[in-house]
C-alpha positions in Angstrom: 0.0 0.0 0.0 2.9 2.3 0.7 4.0 2.0 -2.9 0.7 3.2 -4.2 0.5 5.9 -1.6 3.8 7.5 -2.8 2.8 7.5 -6.4 3.4 4.0 -7.7 1.5 3.7 -11.0 1.8 -0.1 -11.7 -1.2 -2.2 -10.7 -1.1 -4.9 -8.1 -0.8 -7.7 -10.7 2.2 -5.9 -12.3 3.9 -5.4 -8.9 3.4 -9.1 -8.1 4.8 -10.1 -11.5 7.8 -7.8 -11.0 8.5 -9.3 -7.5 8.4 -12.8 -9.0 10.7 -11.8 -11.9 8.1 -12.2 -14.7 8.0 -8.5 -15.5 10.5 -5.6 -15.7 9.8 -2.2 -14.3 11.1 1.2 -15.3 13.7 2.7 -12.9 11.3 5.1 -11.3 8.8 2.4 -10.5 11.6 0.2 -9.1 12.8 3.0 -6.9 9.3 3.7 -5.6 8.9 0.1 -4.8 12.3 -0.1 -3.1 11.5 3.1 -1.1 8.1 1.7 0.1 9.8 -1.6 1.1 12.5 0.2 3.0 10.0 2.4 4.8 8.0 -0.6 5.8 11.1 -2.4 7.2 12.0 0.8 9.1 8.5 1.0 10.6 8.7 -2.7 11.7 12.2 -2.1 13.3 13.9 -4.6 11.0 17.6 -4.0 10.8 20.0 -5.2 8.1 20.0 -4.9 4.3 17.6 -2.7 2.4 16.3 -2.6 -1.1 18.7 -0.7 -3.4 17.9 2.2 -5.6 18.7 2.8 -9.3 21.7 4.9 -10.2 19.6 7.2 -12.3 19.3 10.9 -11.3 15.8 12.2 -11.8 15.1 15.7 -13.0 13.6 18.1 -10.5 9.9 18.7 -11.2 9.5 22.0 -9.3 
């Protein structure tokens, strides 16, 4: 739900397909999903590795 709350545009089926390796995502969608996962792990107090982000620099939209 965090992924959709921060602007993720892929549908639930697409997210599941990506997680299982059946679909590729654009870098921005991967980064939104990684960010949502990392936030969830932080909220749960889980320490250790986190999902990594792309090496792409996004243009400022302001």
